[in-house]
KOLBA-548634 format. One record per residue: x, y, z of N, C-alpha, C in turn; residue in one letter; residue number from 1. Coordinates in steps of 0.1 Angstrom, whole numbers, plus 5000, padded with zeros to 4 digits. Layout:
<nX=X&nY=Y&nZ=Z&caX=X&caY=Y&caZ=Z&cX=X&cY=Y&cZ=Z&residuo=A&num=NUM>
...
***
This chain:
<nX=4949&nY=5121&nZ=5137&caX=4955&caY=5115&caZ=5125&cX=4963&cY=5103&cZ=5129&residuo=M&num=1>
<nX=4962&nY=5093&nZ=5120&caX=4969&caY=5081&caZ=5121&cX=4976&cY=5078&cZ=5108&residuo=Q&num=2>
<nX=4988&nY=5071&nZ=5109&caX=4995&caY=5067&caZ=5097&cX=4997&cY=5052&cZ=5097&residuo=T&num=3>
<nX=4994&nY=5046&nZ=5085&caX=4997&caY=5032&caZ=5083&cX=5007&cY=5030&cZ=5072&residuo=F&num=4>
<nX=5017&nY=5021&nZ=5074&caX=5027&caY=5018&caZ=5064&cX=5023&cY=5005&cZ=5058&residuo=V&num=5>
<nX=5020&nY=5005&nZ=5045&caX=5015&caY=4993&caZ=5038&cX=5022&cY=4990&cZ=5025&residuo=L&num=6>
<nX=5024&nY=4978&nZ=5022&caX=5031&caY=4974&caZ=5009&cX=5022&cY=4964&cZ=5002&residuo=G&num=7>
<nX=5019&nY=4967&nZ=4990&caX=5010&caY=4958&caZ=4982&cX=5013&cY=4959&cZ=4967&residuo=G&num=8>
<nX=5026&nY=4957&nZ=4963&caX=5030&caY=4958&caZ=4949&cX=5036&cY=4972&cZ=4947&residuo=G&num=9>
<nX=5035&nY=4977&nZ=4935&caX=5040&caY=4990&caZ=4932&cX=5034&cY=5001&cZ=4940&residuo=C&num=10>
<nX=5042&nY=5010&nZ=4946&caX=5037&caY=5021&caZ=4954&cX=5029&cY=5031&cZ=4946&residuo=F&num=11>
<nX=5032&nY=5032&nZ=4933&caX=5024&caY=5042&caZ=4925&cX=5009&cY=5039&cZ=4925&residuo=W&num=12>
<nX=5006&nY=5026&nZ=4925&caX=4992&caY=5022&caZ=4924&cX=4985&cY=5024&cZ=4938&residuo=C&num=13>
<nX=4992&nY=5021&nZ=4949&caX=4986&caY=5023&caZ=4962&cX=4984&cY=5038&cZ=4964&residuo=L&num=14>
<nX=4994&nY=5046&nZ=4961&caX=4993&caY=5060&caZ=4962&cX=4981&cY=5066&cZ=4955&residuo=D&num=15>
<nX=4979&nY=5062&nZ=4942&caX=4968&caY=5067&caZ=4934&cX=4955&cY=5063&cZ=4940&residuo=A&num=16>
<nX=4954&nY=5051&nZ=4944&caX=4941&caY=5046&caZ=4949&cX=4937&cY=5053&cZ=4963&residuo=A&num=17>
<nX=4947&nY=5055&nZ=4971&caX=4944&caY=5061&caZ=4984&cX=4940&cY=5076&cZ=4983&residuo=Y&num=18>
<nX=4946&nY=5082&nZ=4973&caX=4943&caY=5097&caZ=4971&cX=4929&cY=5100&cZ=4967&residuo=R&num=19>
<nX=4921&nY=5090&nZ=4963&caX=4907&caY=5093&caZ=4959&cX=4898&cY=5092&cZ=4971&residuo=V&num=20>
<nX=4903&nY=5088&nZ=4983&caX=4895&caY=5086&caZ=4995&cX=4894&cY=5099&cZ=5003&residuo=L&num=21>
<nX=4883&nY=5103&nZ=5007&caX=4881&caY=5115&caZ=5016&cX=4886&cY=5111&cZ=5030&residuo=N&num=22>
<nX=4893&nY=5120&nZ=5036&caX=4898&caY=5117&caZ=5049&cX=4913&cY=5113&cZ=5049&residuo=G&num=23>
<nX=4918&nY=5110&nZ=5037&caX=4932&caY=5107&caZ=5035&cX=4939&cY=5120&cZ=5034&residuo=V&num=24>
<nX=4947&nY=5123&nZ=5044&caX=4954&caY=5136&caZ=5045&cX=4967&cY=5136&cZ=5036&residuo=H&num=25>
<nX=4974&nY=5125&nZ=5036&caX=4987&caY=5124&caZ=5029&cX=4990&cY=5110&cZ=5025&residuo=D&num=26>
<nX=4997&nY=5108&nZ=5014&caX=5002&caY=5095&caZ=5010&cX=5017&cY=5098&cZ=5006&residuo=V&num=27>
<nX=5026&nY=5090&nZ=5012&caX=5040&caY=5092&caZ=5008&cX=5045&cY=5078&cZ=5004&residuo=V&num=28>
<nX=5050&nY=5077&nZ=4992&caX=5056&caY=5065&caZ=4987&cX=5070&cY=5063&cZ=4993&residuo=S&num=29>
<nX=5074&nY=5051&nZ=4996&caX=5087&caY=5049&caZ=5002&cX=5090&cY=5034&cZ=5003&residuo=G&num=30>
<nX=5100&nY=5031&nZ=5012&caX=5105&caY=5018&caZ=5013&cX=5105&cY=5014&cZ=5028&residuo=Y&num=31>
<nX=5103&nY=5001&nZ=5031&caX=5104&caY=4996&caZ=5045&cX=5106&cY=4981&cZ=5045&residuo=S&num=32>
<nX=5111&nY=4976&nZ=5056&caX=5112&caY=4962&caZ=5058&cX=5126&cY=4956&cZ=5054&residuo=G&num=33>
<nX=5135&nY=4965&nZ=5051&caX=5148&caY=4960&caZ=5047&cX=5160&cY=4963&cZ=5056&residuo=G&num=34>
<nX=5172&nY=4960&nZ=5051&caX=5184&caY=4961&caZ=5059&cX=5192&cY=4974&cZ=5057&residuo=R&num=35>
<nX=5190&nY=4980&nZ=5045&caX=5198&caY=4991&caZ=5041&cX=5192&cY=5004&cZ=5046&residuo=R&num=36>
<nX=5200&nY=5013&nZ=5051&caX=5195&caY=5026&caZ=5055&cX=5194&cY=5035&cZ=5042&residuo=E&num=37>
<nX=5184&nY=5043&nZ=5041&caX=5182&caY=5053&caZ=5030&cX=5184&cY=5046&cZ=5017&residuo=N&num=38>
<nX=5176&nY=5036&nZ=5014&caX=5178&caY=5029&caZ=5001&cX=5173&cY=5038&cZ=4989&residuo=P&num=39>
<nX=5179&nY=5035&nZ=4977&caX=5174&caY=5042&caZ=4965&cX=5165&cY=5032&cZ=4958&residuo=T&num=40>
<nX=5157&nY=5038&nZ=4949&caX=5148&caY=5030&caZ=4941&cX=5156&cY=5019&cZ=4933&residuo=Y&num=41>
<nX=5167&nY=5023&nZ=4928&caX=5175&caY=5013&caZ=4920&cX=5180&cY=5002&cZ=4929&residuo=E&num=42>
<nX=5184&nY=5005&nZ=4941&caX=5188&caY=4994&caZ=4951&cX=5176&cY=4985&cZ=4955&residuo=Q&num=43>
<nX=5165&nY=4991&nZ=4957&caX=5153&caY=4983&caZ=4961&cX=5149&cY=4974&cZ=4950&residuo=V&num=44>
<nX=5149&nY=4979&nZ=4938&caX=5145&caY=4971&caZ=4926&cX=5153&cY=4959&cZ=4924&residuo=C&num=45>
<nX=5165&nY=4958&nZ=4929&caX=5174&caY=4946&caZ=4928&cX=5168&cY=4935&cZ=4937&residuo=T&num=46>
<nX=5160&nY=4938&nZ=4947&caX=5156&caY=4928&caZ=4957&cX=5166&cY=4925&cZ=4967&residuo=G&num=47>
<nX=5178&nY=4931&nZ=4966&caX=5189&caY=4928&caZ=4976&cX=5188&cY=4935&cZ=4989&residuo=A&num=48>
<nX=5180&nY=4946&nZ=4990&caX=5180&caY=4954&caZ=5002&cX=5170&cY=4948&cZ=5012&residuo=T&num=49>
<nX=5160&nY=4940&nZ=5008&caX=5150&caY=4934&caZ=5017&cX=5138&cY=4944&cZ=5018&residuo=G&num=50>
<nX=5139&nY=4956&nZ=5013&caX=5128&caY=4965&caZ=5014&cX=5116&cY=4962&cZ=5005&residuo=H&num=51>
<nX=5105&nY=4966&nZ=5009&caX=5093&caY=4965&caZ=5001&cX=5089&cY=4980&cZ=4996&residuo=A&num=52>
<nX=5083&nY=4981&nZ=4985&caX=5078&caY=4994&caZ=4981&cX=5065&cY=4995&cZ=4989&residuo=E&num=53>
<nX=5064&nY=5006&nZ=4996&caX=5052&caY=5009&caZ=5005&cX=5047&cY=5023&cZ=5004&residuo=V&num=54>
<nX=5036&nY=5025&nZ=5010&caX=5031&caY=5039&caZ=5012&cX=5028&cY=5041&cZ=5027&residuo=V&num=55>
<nX=5030&nY=5053&nZ=5031&caX=5026&caY=5058&caZ=5044&cX=5014&cY=5066&cZ=5042&residuo=A&num=56>
<nX=5003&nY=5060&nZ=5047&caX=4990&caY=5067&caZ=5045&cX=4985&cY=5073&cZ=5058&residuo=V&num=57>
<nX=4984&nY=5087&nZ=5057&caX=4980&caY=5094&caZ=5069&cX=4965&cY=5098&cZ=5067&residuo=T&num=58>
<nX=4957&nY=5095&nZ=5077&caX=4943&caY=5097&caZ=5075&cX=4936&cY=5102&cZ=5088&residuo=F&num=59>
<nX=4925&nY=5108&nZ=5086&caX=4917&caY=5113&caZ=5097&cX=4906&cY=5103&cZ=5101&residuo=D&num=60>
<nX=4907&nY=5097&nZ=5112&caX=4897&caY=5086&caZ=5116&cX=4883&cY=5092&cZ=5119&residuo=E&num=61>
<nX=4882&nY=5105&nZ=5120&caX=4869&caY=5111&caZ=5122&cX=4861&cY=5112&cZ=5109&residuo=T&num=62>
<nX=4869&nY=5110&nZ=5098&caX=4863&caY=5111&caZ=5084&cX=4862&cY=5097&cZ=5078&residuo=V&num=63>
<nX=4873&nY=5089&nZ=5079&caX=4873&caY=5076&caZ=5073&cX=4879&cY=5066&cZ=5084&residuo=I&num=64>
<nX=4871&nY=5056&nZ=5087&caX=4876&caY=5046&caZ=5097&cX=4889&cY=5039&cZ=5093&residuo=P&num=65>
<nX=4897&nY=5035&nZ=5103&caX=4909&caY=5027&caZ=5100&cX=4905&cY=5014&cZ=5093&residuo=A&num=66>
<nX=4894&nY=5008&nZ=5096&caX=4890&caY=4995&caZ=5089&cX=4888&cY=4997&cZ=5074&residuo=D&num=67>
<nX=4883&nY=5009&nZ=5071&caX=4881&caY=5012&caZ=5056&cX=4894&cY=5014&cZ=5049&residuo=V&num=68>
<nX=4904&nY=5020&nZ=5056&caX=4917&caY=5022&caZ=5050&cX=4923&cY=5008&cZ=5047&residuo=I&num=69>
<nX=4922&nY=4999&nZ=5057&caX=4927&caY=4986&caZ=5056&cX=4920&cY=4977&cZ=5046&residuo=L&num=70>
<nX=4907&nY=4978&nZ=5046&caX=4899&caY=4970&caZ=5036&cX=4901&cY=4975&cZ=5022&residuo=D&num=71>
<nX=4903&nY=4988&nZ=5020&caX=4907&caY=4993&caZ=5007&cX=4920&cY=4987&cZ=5003&residuo=A&num=72>
<nX=4930&nY=4986&nZ=5012&caX=4943&caY=4981&caZ=5009&cX=4942&cY=4967&cZ=5003&residuo=F&num=73>
<nX=4933&nY=4959&nZ=5009&caX=4931&caY=4945&caZ=5004&cX=4923&cY=4944&cZ=4991&residuo=F&num=74>
<nX=4917&nY=4956&nZ=4987&caX=4910&caY=4957&caZ=4975&cX=4920&cY=4961&cZ=4964&residuo=T&num=75>
<nX=4930&nY=4968&nZ=4967&caX=4940&caY=4974&caZ=4958&cX=4949&cY=4964&cZ=4952&residuo=M&num=76>
<nX=4951&nY=4953&nZ=4959&caX=4961&caY=4943&caZ=4954&cX=4956&cY=4929&cZ=4958&residuo=H&num=77>
<nX=4962&nY=4919&nZ=4952&caX=4959&caY=4905&caZ=4955&cX=4968&cY=4900&cZ=4965&residuo=D&num=78>
<nX=4963&nY=4899&nZ=4978&caX=4972&caY=4895&caZ=4989&cX=4975&cY=4880&cZ=4989&residuo=P&num=79>
<nX=4971&nY=4873&nZ=4979&caX=4974&caY=4858&caZ=4979&cX=4987&cY=4856&cZ=4970&residuo=R&num=80>
<nX=4992&nY=4866&nZ=4964&caX=5004&caY=4865&caZ=4955&cX=5016&cY=4867&cZ=4964&residuo=Q&num=81>
<nX=5025&nY=4857&nZ=4965&caX=5037&caY=4858&caZ=4973&cX=5048&cY=4865&cZ=4965&residuo=L&num=82>
<nX=5053&nY=4876&nZ=4970&caX=5064&caY=4884&caZ=4964&cX=5061&cY=4888&cZ=4950&residuo=N&num=83>
<nX=5049&nY=4892&nZ=4947&caX=5046&caY=4897&caZ=4934&cX=5032&cY=4904&cZ=4934&residuo=R&num=84>
<nX=5030&nY=4912&nZ=4924&caX=5017&caY=4917&caZ=4920&cX=5017&cY=4917&cZ=4905&residuo=Q&num=85>
<nX=5010&nY=4908&nZ=4899&caX=5009&caY=4907&caZ=4884&cX=5023&cY=4905&cZ=4879&residuo=G&num=86>
<nX=5027&nY=4913&nZ=4870&caX=5041&caY=4912&caZ=4863&cX=5052&cY=4918&cZ=4872&residuo=N&num=87>
<nX=5049&nY=4924&nZ=4883&caX=5059&caY=4930&caZ=4892&cX=5063&cY=4918&cZ=4901&residuo=D&num=88>
<nX=5075&nY=4913&nZ=4900&caX=5079&caY=4902&caZ=4907&cX=5092&cY=4905&cZ=4916&residuo=V&num=89>
<nX=5092&nY=4900&nZ=4928&caX=5103&caY=4902&caZ=4937&cX=5098&cY=4905&cZ=4951&residuo=G&num=90>
<nX=5106&nY=4904&nZ=4961&caX=5102&caY=4906&caZ=4975&cX=5099&cY=4921&cZ=4977&residuo=T&num=91>
<nX=5103&nY=4930&nZ=4968&caX=5100&caY=4944&caZ=4970&cX=5085&cY=4947&cZ=4967&residuo=Q&num=92>
<nX=5078&nY=4937&nZ=4961&caX=5064&caY=4938&caZ=4958&cX=5055&cY=4930&cZ=4967&residuo=Y&num=93>
<nX=5061&nY=4925&nZ=4978&caX=5053&caY=4917&caZ=4987&cX=5042&cY=4924&cZ=4993&residuo=R&num=94>
<nX=5032&nY=4917&nZ=4998&caX=5021&caY=4922&caZ=5005&cX=5025&cY=4922&cZ=5020&residuo=S&num=95>
<nX=5026&nY=4934&nZ=5026&caX=5032&caY=4936&caZ=5039&cX=5025&cY=4947&cZ=5046&residuo=A&num=96>
<nX=5024&nY=4946&nZ=5059&caX=5019&caY=4957&caZ=5068&cX=5030&cY=4959&cZ=5079&residuo=M&num=97>
<nX=5032&nY=4971&nZ=5082&caX=5043&caY=4975&caZ=5092&cX=5037&cY=4982&cZ=5104&residuo=F&num=98>
<nX=5032&nY=4975&nZ=5114&caX=5026&caY=4981&caZ=5125&cX=5036&cY=4988&cZ=5134&residuo=P&num=99>
<nX=5033&nY=4999&nZ=5140&caX=5042&caY=5007&caZ=5148&cX=5039&cY=5004&cZ=5163&residuo=V&num=100>
<nX=5028&nY=4998&nZ=5166&caX=5025&caY=4995&caZ=5180&cX=5015&cY=4983&cZ=5181&residuo=D&num=101>
<nX=5011&nY=4979&nZ=5193&caX=5002&caY=4968&caZ=5195&cX=4988&cY=4971&cZ=5190&residuo=A&num=102>
<nX=4984&nY=4984&nZ=5191&caX=4971&caY=4987&caZ=5186&cX=4970&cY=4986&cZ=5171&residuo=S&num=103>
<nX=4980&nY=4990&nZ=5163&caX=4980&caY=4988&caZ=5149&cX=4981&cY=4973&cZ=5145&residuo=Q&num=104>
<nX=4989&nY=4966&nZ=5153&caX=4990&caY=4952&caZ=5150&cX=4977&cY=4945&cZ=5151&residuo=R&num=105>
<nX=4969&nY=4948&nZ=5161&caX=4956&caY=4943&caZ=5163&cX=4947&cY=4946&cZ=5151&residuo=E&num=106>
<nX=4947&nY=4959&nZ=5147&caX=4939&caY=4963&caZ=5135&cX=4943&cY=4956&cZ=5123&residuo=L&num=107>
<nX=4956&nY=4954&nZ=5121&caX=4961&caY=4947&caZ=5109&cX=4958&cY=4932&cZ=5109&residuo=F&num=108>
<nX=4959&nY=4926&nZ=5121&caX=4955&caY=4912&caZ=5122&cX=4940&cY=4910&cZ=5118&residuo=E&num=109>
<nX=4932&nY=4919&nZ=5123&caX=4917&caY=4918&caZ=5120&cX=4915&cY=4920&cZ=5105&residuo=A&num=110>
<nX=4922&nY=4929&nZ=5099&caX=4921&caY=4932&caZ=5085&cX=4925&cY=4920&cZ=5077&residuo=A&num=111>
<nX=4936&nY=4913&nZ=5081&caX=4941&caY=4901&caZ=5074&cX=4930&cY=4890&cZ=5075&residuo=I&num=112>
<nX=4924&nY=4889&nZ=5087&caX=4913&caY=4879&caZ=5088&cX=4901&cY=4882&cZ=5079&residuo=A&num=113>
<nX=4897&nY=4894&nZ=5078&caX=4886&caY=4898&caZ=5069&cX=4890&cY=4895&cZ=5055&residuo=R&num=114>
<nX=4903&nY=4898&nZ=5051&caX=4908&caY=4896&caZ=5038&cX=4908&cY=4881&cZ=5034&residuo=A&num=115>
<nX=4911&nY=4873&nZ=5044&caX=4911&caY=4859&caZ=5042&cX=4897&cY=4854&cZ=5039&residuo=N&num=116>
<nX=4887&nY=4860&nZ=5045&caX=4873&caY=4856&caZ=5043&cX=4869&cY=4861&cZ=5029&residuo=E&num=117>
<nX=4872&nY=4873&nZ=5025&caX=4867&caY=4878&caZ=5013&cX=4875&cY=4873&cZ=5001&residuo=S&num=118>
<nX=4888&nY=4869&nZ=5003&caX=4895&caY=4863&caZ=4992&cX=4895&cY=4848&cZ=4991&residuo=W&num=119>
<nX=4887&nY=4842&nZ=5001&caX=4886&caY=4827&caZ=5001&cX=4898&cY=4820&cZ=5006&residuo=G&num=120>
<nX=4906&nY=4827&nZ=5015&caX=4918&caY=4821&caZ=5021&cX=4930&cY=4824&cZ=5013&residuo=G&num=121>
<nX=4941&nY=4819&nZ=5018&caX=4954&caY=4820&caZ=5011&cX=4961&cY=4833&cZ=5011&residuo=G&num=122>
<nX=4957&nY=4842&nZ=5020&caX=4963&caY=4855&caZ=5021&cX=4978&cY=4854&cZ=5027&residuo=V&num=123>
<nX=4988&nY=4859&nZ=5020&caX=5002&caY=4858&caZ=5025&cX=5007&cY=4871&cZ=5030&residuo=V&num=124>
<nX=4999&nY=4880&nZ=5033&caX=5004&caY=4893&caZ=5038&cX=5011&cY=4891&cZ=5051&residuo=T&num=125>
<nX=5023&nY=4898&nZ=5052&caX=5031&caY=4897&caZ=5064&cX=5029&cY=4909&cZ=5073&residuo=T&num=126>
<nX=5031&nY=4907&nZ=5086&caX=5032&caY=4917&caZ=5096&cX=5047&cY=4919&cZ=5099&residuo=L&num=127>
<nX=5052&nY=4930&nZ=5097&caX=5067&caY=4932&caZ=5099&cX=5069&cY=4944&cZ=5108&residuo=E&num=128>
<nX=5074&nY=4941&nZ=5120&caX=5075&caY=4952&caZ=5130&cX=5089&cY=4957&cZ=5131&residuo=E&num=129>
<nX=5091&nY=4969&nZ=5136&caX=5104&caY=4974&caZ=5140&cX=5112&cY=4979&cZ=5128&residuo=G&num=130>
<nX=5105&nY=4983&nZ=5117&caX=5113&caY=4987&caZ=5105&cX=5111&cY=5002&cZ=5103&residuo=H&num=131>
<nX=5121&nY=5009&nZ=5098&caX=5121&caY=5023&caZ=5095&cX=5114&cY=5025&cZ=5081&residuo=T&num=132>
<nX=5107&nY=5036&nZ=5080&caX=5101&caY=5040&caZ=5067&cX=5110&cY=5050&cZ=5061&residuo=F&num=133>
<nX=5114&nY=5048&nZ=5049&caX=5123&caY=5058&caZ=5041&cX=5115&cY=5063&cZ=5030&residuo=Y&num=134>
<nX=5112&nY=5076&nZ=5029&caX=5105&caY=5081&caZ=5018&cX=5113&cY=5079&cZ=5004&residuo=P&num=135>
<nX=5105&nY=5076&nZ=4994&caX=5111&caY=5074&caZ=4981&cX=5115&cY=5088&cZ=4975&residuo=A&num=136>
<nX=5122&nY=5087&nZ=4964&caX=5126&caY=5099&caZ=4957&cX=5114&cY=5107&cZ=4953&residuo=E&num=137>
<nX=5116&nY=5120&nZ=4951&caX=5105&caY=5130&caZ=4948&cX=5097&cY=5126&cZ=4936&residuo=D&num=138>
<nX=5104&nY=5121&nZ=4926&caX=5097&caY=5118&caZ=4913&cX=5087&cY=5106&cZ=4915&residuo=Y&num=139>
<nX=5088&nY=5098&nZ=4926&caX=5078&caY=5088&caZ=4929&cX=5065&cY=5093&cZ=4936&residuo=H&num=140>
<nX=5066&nY=5105&nZ=4942&caX=5055&caY=5110&caZ=4950&cX=5044&cY=5115&cZ=4941&residuo=Q&num=141>
<nX=5032&nY=5110&nZ=4944&caX=5020&caY=5114&caZ=4936&cX=5022&cY=5111&cZ=4921&residuo=D&num=142>
<nX=5029&nY=5100&nZ=4918&caX=5033&caY=5097&caZ=4904&cX=5022&cY=5096&cZ=4894&residuo=F&num=143>
<nX=5011&nY=5090&nZ=4898&caX=4999&caY=5088&caZ=4889&cX=4994&cY=5102&cZ=4884&residuo=F&num=144>
<nX=4992&nY=5111&nZ=4894&caX=4987&caY=5124&caZ=4891&cX=4996&cY=5132&cZ=4881&residuo=A&num=145>
<nX=5009&nY=5130&nZ=4883&caX=5019&caY=5137&caZ=4875&cX=5021&cY=5130&cZ=4861&residuo=K&num=146>
<nX=5017&nY=5117&nZ=4860&caX=5019&caY=5110&caZ=4848&cX=5007&cY=5101&cZ=4844&residuo=N&num=147>
<nX=4996&nY=5108&nZ=4842&caX=4983&caY=5100&caZ=4840&cX=4983&cY=5092&cZ=4827&residuo=P&num=148>
<nX=4991&nY=5096&nZ=4817&caX=4991&caY=5089&caZ=4805&cX=5002&cY=5079&cZ=4803&residuo=G&num=149>
<nX=5010&nY=5077&nZ=4814&caX=5021&caY=5067&caZ=4814&cX=5015&cY=5053&cZ=4813&residuo=Q&num=150>
<nX=5021&nY=5044&nZ=4805&caX=5016&caY=5031&caZ=4802&cX=5013&cY=5023&cZ=4814&residuo=G&num=151>
<nX=5022&nY=5022&nZ=4823&caX=5020&caY=5014&caZ=4835&cX=5008&cY=5019&cZ=4843&residuo=Y&num=152>
<nX=5007&nY=5032&nZ=4844&caX=4996&caY=5038&caZ=4852&cX=4983&cY=5034&cZ=4845&residuo=C&num=153>
<nX=4982&nY=5035&nZ=4832&caX=4970&caY=5032&caZ=4825&cX=4966&cY=5017&cZ=4827&residuo=L&num=154>
<nX=4976&nY=5008&nZ=4826&caX=4974&caY=4994&caZ=4826&cX=4972&cY=4988&cZ=4840&residuo=A&num=155>
<nX=4979&nY=4994&nZ=4849&caX=4979&caY=4988&caZ=4863&cX=4972&cY=4997&cZ=4873&residuo=V&num=156>
<nX=4975&nY=5009&nZ=4874&caX=4970&caY=5018&caZ=4884&cX=4955&cY=5021&cZ=4882&residuo=A&num=157>
<nX=4951&nY=5024&nZ=4870&caX=4937&caY=5028&caZ=4867&cX=4927&cY=5017&cZ=4872&residuo=V&num=158>
<nX=4930&nY=5004&nZ=4869&caX=4920&caY=4994&caZ=4874&cX=4920&cY=4993&cZ=4889&residuo=P&num=159>
<nX=4931&nY=4996&nZ=4896&caX=4931&caY=4995&caZ=4910&cX=4923&cY=5007&cZ=4916&residuo=K&num=160>
<nX=4925&nY=5019&nZ=4910&caX=4917&caY=5030&caZ=4915&cX=4902&cY=5028&cZ=4912&residuo=V&num=161>
<nX=4899&nY=5022&nZ=4901&caX=4885&caY=5019&caZ=4898&cX=4879&cY=5010&cZ=4908&residuo=S&num=162>
<nX=4886&nY=5000&nZ=4912&caX=4881&caY=4990&caZ=4922&cX=4878&cY=4997&cZ=4936&residuo=K&num=163>
<nX=4887&nY=5006&nZ=4939&caX=4885&caY=5014&caZ=4952&cX=4873&cY=5023&cZ=4950&residuo=V&num=164>
<nX=4872&nY=5030&nZ=4939&caX=4860&caY=5039&caZ=4937&cX=4847&cY=5031&cZ=4938&residuo=R&num=165>
<nX=4847&nY=5019&nZ=4932&caX=4835&caY=5011&caZ=4932&cX=4832&cY=5005&cZ=4946&residuo=A&num=166>
<nX=4842&nY=5001&nZ=4953&caX=4840&caY=4994&caZ=4965&cX=4838&cY=5003&cZ=4977&residuo=G&num=167>
<nX=4842&nY=5016&nZ=4976&caX=4842&caY=5025&caZ=4987&cX=4836&cY=5038&cZ=4983&residuo=F&num=168>
<nX=4826&nY=5038&nZ=4975&caX=4820&caY=5050&caZ=4969&cX=4816&cY=5060&cZ=4980&residuo=A&num=169>
<nX=4811&nY=5056&nZ=4992&caX=4807&caY=5065&caZ=5002&cX=4818&cY=5073&cZ=5008&residuo=Q&num=170>
<nX=4831&nY=5068&nZ=5005&caX=4842&caY=5075&caZ=5011&cX=4850&cY=5083&cZ=5001&residuo=Y&num=171>
<nX=4845&nY=5084&nZ=4989&caX=4853&caY=5092&caZ=4978&cX=4853&cY=5107&cZ=4981&residuo=L&num=172>
<nX=4864&nY=5113&nZ=4977&caX=4865&caY=5128&caZ=4978&cX=4853&cY=5134&cZ=4971&residuo=R&num=173>
<nX=4848&nY=5145&nZ=4976&caX=4837&caY=5152&caZ=4969&cX=4842&cY=5159&cZ=4956&residuo=P&num=174>
***
């Protein structure tokens, strides 16, 4: 098993999209990249903590390759938008990857290069090392499954899940 910590806008959307992929063992919404220990959602939303909304995606590489996890990440959000995703604006919505070692850094750098090709350049995704991952509050975990009729989920998460389903059909859960 391997775990990647990735930020690409609202963590509810990333969480929902990763959960449709076979081989993804767990997805935990949380915060990383900031200065405050154990931040709350309310604190992160101010933009003052420096944290990004992220997900920790744990997956089985014998079922789904690391490159697929990363390429799906760049399908779930627009990595050319600096400190925002759509109407979600602020550094907490930045496109960021949090490698834990040199091996992950290499994988992330290669994924950014592929994303630059597929998006026609302009990818602003950052690599941010040495940060602690803090799990978000319980009500944020698996939010989409618990709130499928919520307006934000319908307007923002559903299209992202649909993109992943279309682009990675061979890796969908049975």
